[in-house]
C-alpha positions as CSV (number, residue, x, y, z in Angstrom):
1,M,-95.4,103.3,80.3
2,P,-93.1,102.6,77.6
3,C,-92.6,106.3,75.6
4,K,-94.3,106.6,72.1
5,G,-91.3,108.2,70.7
6,L,-89.5,104.9,71.2
7,G,-92.2,102.6,70.5
8,P,-93.6,100.0,73.4
9,A,-92.4,97.2,70.6
10,I,-88.4,98.2,71.2
11,S,-88.9,99.1,74.9
12,R,-90.2,95.8,75.1
13,N,-87.5,93.8,72.8
14,F,-84.7,96.0,74.6
15,V,-85.7,94.2,78.3
16,S,-86.0,90.9,76.8
17,V,-82.4,90.9,75.3
18,L,-81.3,92.5,78.2
19,F,-82.8,89.5,80.6
20,F,-81.1,87.1,78.5
21,L,-77.8,88.6,78.2
22,I,-77.2,89.3,82.0
23,P,-77.1,85.9,83.1
24,V,-74.9,84.5,80.0
25,A,-73.0,87.7,79.7
26,F,-69.1,86.4,80.0
27,F,-66.0,88.4,78.3
28,P,-62.6,86.8,79.1
29,F,-60.5,89.4,77.6
30,L,-61.5,91.7,80.6
31,N,-59.7,91.3,84.2
32,D,-63.2,91.0,85.6
33,S,-65.1,88.8,83.2
34,F,-68.0,88.0,84.8
35,A,-69.2,90.7,87.4
36,L,-68.3,93.7,85.4
37,P,-70.1,92.8,81.9
38,K,-73.2,92.0,83.8
39,A,-73.3,94.8,86.1
40,F,-72.9,97.1,82.5
41,L,-76.0,95.9,81.6
42,F,-77.9,95.4,84.8
43,W,-77.0,99.4,84.8
44,M,-78.9,100.0,81.0
45,F,-82.2,99.8,82.6
46,V,-81.4,103.1,83.6
47,P,-81.4,105.1,81.0
48,L,-84.5,103.4,79.5
49,F,-86.2,104.3,82.8
50,F,-85.5,108.1,81.8
51,L,-86.7,107.5,78.3
52,T,-89.7,105.6,79.0
53,D,-91.3,106.5,82.3
54,D,-93.7,109.0,83.1
55,F,-92.3,109.7,86.4
56,T,-95.9,109.1,88.2
57,A,-96.0,106.8,91.2
58,D,-98.6,104.9,93.5
59,R,-99.0,105.4,97.4
60,E,-98.4,101.5,97.5
61,E,-94.9,101.6,96.2
62,I,-93.7,103.6,99.0
63,P,-91.7,100.9,100.3
64,V,-89.5,100.7,97.3
65,Y,-89.2,104.4,96.7
66,F,-88.0,104.6,100.5
67,L,-85.4,102.1,100.3
68,A,-84.0,104.0,97.1
69,G,-84.4,107.5,99.0
70,I,-82.3,106.2,101.9
71,Y,-79.3,104.6,99.8
72,F,-79.3,107.9,97.8
73,L,-78.6,109.7,101.1
74,L,-76.4,107.1,103.2
75,S,-74.5,107.2,99.5
76,L,-74.3,110.7,99.6
77,F,-72.9,111.6,103.0
78,S,-70.8,108.1,102.6
79,I,-66.9,108.1,103.7
80,Y,-66.1,107.2,100.1
81,P,-69.1,108.6,97.9
82,A,-67.4,107.3,94.4
83,L,-67.3,103.9,95.9
84,S,-70.7,104.0,97.5
85,F,-72.4,105.2,94.4
86,K,-71.0,103.0,91.8
87,G,-70.3,99.8,93.9
88,L,-66.8,97.4,94.6
89,Y,-65.3,96.4,91.4
90,R,-65.3,92.8,90.8
91,Y,-68.1,90.7,91.8
92,Y,-69.9,92.6,94.1
93,F,-71.5,96.2,92.2
94,S,-74.1,96.8,95.0
95,G,-74.0,100.4,95.4
96,F,-76.6,102.8,95.0
97,F,-76.5,102.6,90.7
98,S,-77.3,98.6,90.9
99,L,-80.5,99.5,93.6
100,F,-81.4,102.6,91.0
101,A,-81.2,99.8,88.2
102,G,-83.5,97.6,90.0
103,L,-85.8,100.3,90.8
104,S,-85.7,101.4,87.1
105,L,-86.9,97.5,86.3
106,F,-89.2,97.4,88.7
107,R,-91.1,101.1,87.3
108,I,-90.4,99.5,83.4
109,L,-91.9,96.2,84.4
110,R,-95.0,97.8,86.6
111,N,-96.1,99.0,83.0
112,F,-96.0,96.3,81.1
113,P,-98.8,93.4,80.1
114,E,-98.6,90.6,82.4
115,K,-97.9,88.5,79.5
116,D,-95.0,90.8,78.4
117,V,-93.7,90.3,81.9
118,K,-94.1,86.4,81.3
119,R,-92.0,86.4,77.9
120,H,-89.2,88.4,79.8
121,M,-89.2,85.6,82.7
122,S,-88.9,82.9,79.7
123,F,-85.9,84.9,78.2
124,L,-84.2,84.9,81.9
125,L,-85.3,81.1,82.4
126,L,-83.8,80.1,79.1
127,A,-80.6,82.0,79.7
128,V,-79.8,80.4,83.0
129,L,-80.9,77.0,81.3
130,L,-77.8,77.7,78.8
131,T,-75.5,78.3,81.6
132,C,-76.5,75.0,83.0
133,S,-74.1,73.1,80.1
134,A,-71.3,73.6,82.9
135,V,-72.6,70.2,84.4
136,F,-71.4,68.8,81.5
137,F,-67.9,70.0,82.0
138,G,-67.5,71.1,85.1
139,Q,-65.2,69.5,87.7
140,G,-65.5,69.9,91.2
141,R,-67.8,73.5,92.2
142,I,-69.2,74.7,88.8
143,S,-69.7,78.3,88.3
144,S,-70.4,78.6,84.7
145,T,-70.6,82.4,83.6
146,F,-71.1,83.5,87.6
147,G,-67.2,83.3,88.5
148,N,-68.2,81.9,91.5
149,P,-70.1,78.9,92.7
150,N,-72.2,80.8,95.5
151,F,-73.3,83.5,93.1
152,Y,-74.4,80.7,90.7
153,G,-76.3,78.8,93.2
154,G,-77.9,81.9,94.5
155,V,-79.6,82.5,90.9
156,L,-80.6,79.1,90.1
157,A,-82.1,79.0,93.7
158,A,-84.3,82.2,93.5
159,L,-85.4,80.9,89.6
160,L,-86.3,77.4,90.9
161,P,-90.1,78.5,92.0
162,Y,-90.7,80.4,88.6
163,A,-89.4,76.9,86.6
164,L,-91.6,75.0,88.6
165,Y,-94.2,77.6,88.6
166,C,-93.8,77.3,84.6
167,S,-93.6,73.6,84.7
168,L,-97.2,73.6,86.2
169,S,-98.8,74.5,82.4
170,K,-96.0,73.8,80.1
171,R,-94.4,70.1,80.6
172,V,-90.8,71.7,78.9
173,Y,-90.5,73.4,81.8
174,V,-89.3,70.1,84.1
175,V,-86.5,70.5,81.8
176,H,-85.3,73.6,83.6
177,L,-86.0,71.8,86.6
178,I,-84.0,69.0,86.2
179,F,-81.0,71.0,84.6
180,F,-81.4,73.7,87.3
181,A,-81.7,71.3,90.4
182,T,-78.5,69.4,88.9
183,A,-76.4,72.8,88.5
184,L,-77.8,73.8,92.0
185,L,-76.3,70.6,93.7
186,M,-72.6,71.0,91.6
187,T,-72.0,74.5,93.0
188,Y,-72.1,72.9,96.3
189,S,-73.4,75.8,97.9
190,R,-74.8,75.3,101.3
191,A,-76.4,78.6,101.4
192,S,-78.3,78.3,98.0
193,W,-79.4,74.8,98.9
194,A,-81.2,76.2,101.9
195,G,-82.6,79.2,100.1
196,S,-83.8,76.5,97.5
197,A,-85.5,74.6,100.0
198,A,-87.0,77.5,101.6
199,G,-88.5,78.9,98.4
200,I,-90.0,75.6,97.4
201,L,-91.5,75.4,101.1
202,F,-93.1,79.0,100.8
203,F,-94.6,78.2,97.3
204,A,-96.0,75.2,98.5
205,A,-97.4,76.7,101.8
206,A,-98.5,80.0,100.0
207,G,-101.1,77.8,98.2
208,K,-102.8,75.8,101.1
209,K,-105.2,78.4,101.6
210,D,-106.7,78.2,98.1
211,A,-108.6,75.4,97.2
212,A,-108.1,76.6,93.2
213,S,-104.6,75.6,93.6
214,G,-104.7,72.3,95.1
215,R,-103.9,70.4,91.8
216,A,-101.7,73.0,91.1
217,R,-99.7,71.7,94.1
218,V,-100.6,68.2,93.2
219,I,-98.7,68.6,89.7
220,A,-96.0,70.9,91.1
221,V,-95.1,67.7,93.8
222,R,-95.1,65.2,90.9
223,N,-92.6,67.7,88.4
224,L,-90.4,67.9,91.8
225,L,-90.1,64.1,92.3
226,A,-89.8,63.7,88.6
227,A,-86.8,66.0,88.4
228,A,-85.3,64.3,91.4
229,A,-85.9,60.8,90.5
230,L,-84.1,61.5,87.5
231,I,-81.2,63.7,88.8
232,F,-80.4,60.6,91.2
233,A,-80.7,58.1,89.0
234,G,-78.5,60.2,86.6
235,A,-75.6,60.7,89.4
236,L,-75.5,56.7,90.1
237,I,-74.9,55.9,86.6
238,V,-72.3,58.8,85.7
239,A,-70.9,59.8,89.2
240,P,-71.4,57.3,92.1
241,G,-69.6,59.3,94.5
242,F,-71.6,62.3,93.6
243,A,-74.3,61.4,96.8
244,A,-72.0,60.8,99.0
245,G,-69.7,64.2,98.0
246,V,-73.0,66.0,98.3
247,F,-74.1,64.8,101.6
248,K,-70.9,65.3,103.0
249,R,-70.8,69.0,102.2
250,A,-74.4,69.5,103.4
251,V,-72.8,68.0,107.1
252,S,-70.0,70.2,107.3
253,A,-72.5,73.1,107.6
254,F,-73.1,72.0,111.0
255,D,-68.6,72.0,111.3
256,L,-68.0,74.8,113.1
257,S,-64.3,74.6,113.4
258,E,-64.0,74.2,108.9
259,A,-61.7,76.8,108.0
260,D,-64.3,78.7,105.6
261,I,-66.8,78.8,108.4
262,V,-64.1,80.2,111.0
263,S,-63.3,83.0,108.3
264,R,-66.7,83.9,108.0
265,F,-67.3,84.2,111.9
266,E,-64.2,86.5,111.9
267,G,-65.7,87.9,108.7
268,Y,-69.2,88.5,111.4
269,T,-67.0,90.1,114.1
270,A,-65.4,92.7,112.3
271,S,-68.7,93.5,110.7
272,M,-70.1,94.1,114.4
273,A,-67.4,96.3,115.3
274,V,-67.8,98.4,112.4
275,F,-71.8,98.7,113.2
276,R,-71.3,99.7,116.8
277,E,-69.1,102.5,115.6
278,K,-72.3,104.2,113.5
279,P,-75.0,101.9,114.4
280,L,-77.7,104.7,113.4
281,T,-76.5,105.2,109.4
282,G,-73.1,103.6,109.0
283,Y,-70.3,104.9,107.0
284,G,-72.0,104.1,103.6
285,P,-72.9,101.6,100.9
286,E,-69.8,99.4,100.2
287,S,-67.6,101.2,102.9
288,F,-67.0,97.5,104.0
289,S,-64.2,96.8,101.9
290,I,-62.6,99.8,103.4
291,L,-63.2,99.4,106.9
292,F,-62.4,95.7,106.8
293,R,-58.7,95.5,107.6
294,A,-58.9,97.9,110.4
295,H,-61.5,95.8,112.2
296,A,-60.3,92.4,111.2
297,P,-59.0,89.8,113.7
298,A,-55.5,89.2,113.5
299,S,-56.1,85.6,112.8
300,F,-57.9,86.4,109.6
301,V,-54.6,88.4,108.2
302,R,-52.2,86.0,109.5
303,Q,-54.6,83.2,107.6
304,T,-54.7,85.4,104.3
305,G,-51.2,87.5,104.5
306,G,-50.3,90.8,104.5
307,L,-52.5,91.8,101.5
308,A,-55.4,90.6,103.6
309,H,-58.9,92.0,101.8
310,A,-62.6,91.3,102.1
311,G,-65.4,93.2,100.3
312,Y,-68.2,91.5,102.4
313,S,-69.0,89.9,104.9
314,H,-70.5,86.6,104.3
315,S,-73.7,87.7,105.4
316,Y,-75.7,90.1,103.4
317,P,-78.3,91.7,106.1
318,L,-75.3,92.2,108.7
319,Q,-73.4,93.5,105.5
320,I,-76.6,96.2,104.9
321,L,-76.4,97.1,108.8
322,T,-73.0,97.4,108.8
323,E,-72.8,99.6,106.0
324,T,-75.9,101.4,106.0
325,G,-77.1,100.8,109.7
326,L,-80.3,100.7,111.2
327,A,-81.8,102.9,108.2
328,G,-80.5,100.6,105.8
329,L,-81.5,97.2,107.2
330,G,-85.0,98.9,108.4
331,A,-85.7,99.8,105.0
332,W,-84.7,96.5,103.2
333,V,-86.4,94.8,105.9
334,F,-89.7,96.9,105.4
335,L,-90.0,96.3,101.7
336,I,-89.0,92.3,101.5
337,F,-92.0,92.1,104.7
338,V,-94.2,93.8,102.2
339,L,-93.5,91.7,99.6
340,V,-93.5,88.4,101.0
341,R,-96.9,89.3,102.6
342,K,-98.5,90.5,99.4
343,A,-97.2,87.0,97.5
344,F,-98.8,85.0,100.3
345,V,-102.3,86.5,100.3
346,S,-102.6,86.6,97.0
347,R,-104.7,84.2,94.9
348,E,-102.4,84.3,91.9
349,L,-100.0,81.4,91.4
350,F,-97.3,83.5,89.4
351,K,-97.2,85.6,92.4
352,K,-97.1,82.9,94.8
353,A,-93.9,81.8,92.7
354,A,-92.4,85.4,92.6
355,G,-92.8,85.5,96.8
356,A,-91.0,82.2,96.8
357,A,-88.1,83.8,94.9
358,V,-87.9,86.9,96.7
359,T,-87.9,84.0,100.3
360,A,-85.0,82.0,98.4
361,F,-82.9,85.1,98.0
362,C,-83.4,86.0,101.3
363,V,-82.4,82.7,103.0
364,T,-79.8,82.1,100.4
365,N,-78.0,85.6,101.4
366,L,-78.4,85.3,104.9
367,F,-75.0,83.2,104.8
368,A,-73.8,85.0,101.1
369,F,-74.0,87.8,99.3
370,P,-76.0,88.7,95.8
371,S,-74.7,89.0,93.0
372,I,-76.1,91.3,89.8
373,T,-78.2,88.3,88.5
374,E,-79.9,87.8,91.8
375,M,-80.7,91.4,92.1
376,L,-82.0,91.4,88.6
377,V,-84.3,88.2,90.3
378,F,-85.1,90.3,92.8
379,W,-86.6,93.5,91.7
380,F,-88.5,91.3,88.6
381,S,-90.2,89.1,91.7
382,A,-91.1,92.7,93.3
383,A,-92.8,94.0,90.1
384,V,-94.4,90.9,89.7
385,I,-95.6,91.0,93.5
386,Y,-97.0,94.1,93.1
387,G,-98.7,93.4,90.2
388,F,-100.1,95.2,87.2
389,P,-103.2,96.8,86.5
390,A,-106.8,95.6,85.9
391,G,-106.9,95.1,82.1
392,G,-103.5,96.2,81.5
393,P,-101.5,99.1,82.5
394,S,-103.4,102.5,82.4
395,P,-102.9,105.0,79.9
396,R,-100.7,107.7,81.0
397,V,-99.5,111.0,78.8
398,M,-96.0,111.6,78.7
399,L,-96.3,115.2,78.1
400,P,-99.8,116.9,78.9
401,A,-101.6,118.1,76.5
402,S,-102.1,121.5,78.2
403,L,-98.1,122.3,77.6
404,T,-96.9,124.7,75.2
405,F,-94.6,123.2,72.3
406,R,-91.7,125.0,73.9
407,K,-92.2,123.5,77.7
408,K,-92.7,120.0,75.6
409,R,-89.4,120.5,73.6
410,F,-87.5,121.8,77.2
411,L,-88.8,118.4,79.1
412,T,-87.8,116.3,76.1
413,A,-84.5,118.0,76.1
414,V,-84.4,117.3,79.7
415,R,-85.2,113.9,79.2
416,F,-82.7,112.9,76.8
417,A,-79.9,114.9,78.8
418,M,-80.6,112.5,81.6
419,V,-80.4,109.5,79.7
420,S,-77.2,110.5,77.9
421,G,-75.7,111.4,81.4
422,A,-76.2,108.4,83.0
423,L,-75.2,106.5,79.7
424,L,-72.0,108.3,79.9
425,I,-71.3,107.7,83.9
426,L,-72.4,104.2,83.6
427,S,-70.4,103.6,80.9
428,A,-67.2,104.7,82.6
429,P,-66.1,101.2,84.8
430,L,-66.3,99.6,81.2
431,V,-63.7,102.2,80.1
432,S,-61.9,101.9,83.0
433,E,-61.8,98.3,82.9
434,V,-60.2,98.4,79.2
435,F,-57.4,100.5,80.5
436,F,-57.2,98.6,83.7
437,T,-56.8,95.0,81.3
438,A,-54.2,96.7,78.8
439,G,-52.0,98.1,82.0
440,A,-52.1,94.5,83.8
441,K,-50.9,93.1,80.5
442,T,-48.2,95.3,79.6
443,S,-44.5,94.5,80.4
444,S,-43.5,98.1,80.7
445,S,-44.0,99.0,84.5
446,E,-44.3,102.8,83.5
447,E,-46.9,102.2,80.3
448,A,-48.3,100.3,82.8
449,Y,-48.3,102.6,85.8
450,S,-49.6,105.2,83.2
451,R,-52.6,103.1,82.3
452,L,-53.8,101.9,85.9
453,R,-53.7,105.8,86.6
454,R,-55.9,106.4,83.2
455,A,-58.3,103.4,84.5
456,A,-58.4,105.2,88.4
457,S,-59.3,108.5,86.6
458,F,-62.7,106.8,85.2
459,F,-63.7,104.4,88.3
460,P,-62.3,105.7,91.4
461,A,-63.2,103.0,93.5
462,D,-60.3,101.0,95.5
463,Y,-60.1,97.8,93.5
464,H,-58.0,99.4,90.9
465,L,-56.1,101.4,93.2
466,M,-55.5,98.3,95.2
467,N,-54.5,96.1,92.1
468,A,-51.9,98.5,91.4
469,G,-50.8,98.4,94.7
470,K,-50.2,94.7,94.5
471,R,-48.4,95.1,91.2
472,C,-46.0,97.7,92.8
473,L,-45.3,95.3,96.0
474,L,-44.7,92.3,93.5
475,F,-42.5,94.3,91.3
476,Y,-40.4,95.5,94.5
477,D,-40.4,92.2,96.0
478,E,-39.1,90.9,92.3
479,T,-36.1,93.6,92.8
480,L,-35.0,92.1,96.3
481,S,-34.8,88.7,95.2
482,P,-31.3,87.2,94.5
């Protein structure tokens, strides 16, 4: 329940602002223009959680807390704890901090009234709709403000069920459907196409047992057909070869000789080799980036060069299995099973849409890796599926009246110390990025070295150090050139 000191309105508006900013966040002056800004904003749910939560829990939420507990322990005893907690720089940020930010968001949303949660969803859908302006300017595979077409496709696939749900009551959301579907096709992301199809099928199948949703399904089919007809007509007029390109891309998923697919199988091979070494607990979240080169097939190194590097295996379940072993994967599977089951048997269409979003997320990332925005959608959906107390959130007292004034003051001080500590720790990667960008742009090698060292002191993960090493190698090669 939002803290009285902060004010429910301020807390609610802060969440809405974050929901709007995370998808559109893009800082071109940074080296990591896309992922780091989104990760920093996503992490801000952690201090808000410390500031507003009452730290009580329901027994039915055990799968959520079990996953967080497992990840904390695996990160603590990781071969590289700093990397496991903060996550791999650039694109990924899938360490414990991001999972804890998702848990914080889950806690925050669980104590908002349903109308407020839907309000947050509308801000999220509006922000992603704005990113769809890329369909007018993009050439080839579009990625908009996400830096990678697969990440953008994953977000669109997970949000399509929500756009479809909203279009049942408000026709204006058919516009969202049209642009989301068009942008999704223009990402040429085969995994996202499969995920979106799975999500929509879940949404349709979950409503079959409920007679009251029959009319809703008819409206949903009508809206989908209308969106598909408009997209098809527009493609024929504006880009006659677009449909052929989409078909060719879809068929290529079955061509096992394609270079992209071959490299993914090599990633799978390396993943299984790492998993066999420590199958129960793995080496820790985000450890794949460190271990990959030692286990990558020689063909992968020959294809990508002497600095061959990979941060993920192009399969999220396999990545989890590799990094966290059977313990981590089991915790994830347990949570997802609970979410999908609760959504499927629910009689509320909003929860079914959330279940469809979770389904799209899972199917997409069978062959991909989720970005920060996809994790935002996942934890939002988890909160929706778990639902809200009847009649709104139950009133909870932040500090019991029985406490003495001194104890109340002490607990308040502890709360704000946690908030301040979270802000300092979670701001470190952004500070590091400023130094790293400055070092990368300077023409003086000595000054660049100093700034890169300073950047690494704020964010001791491998990416900055790896790029510093690349810079040194390139400089060395230049000195050897005639």
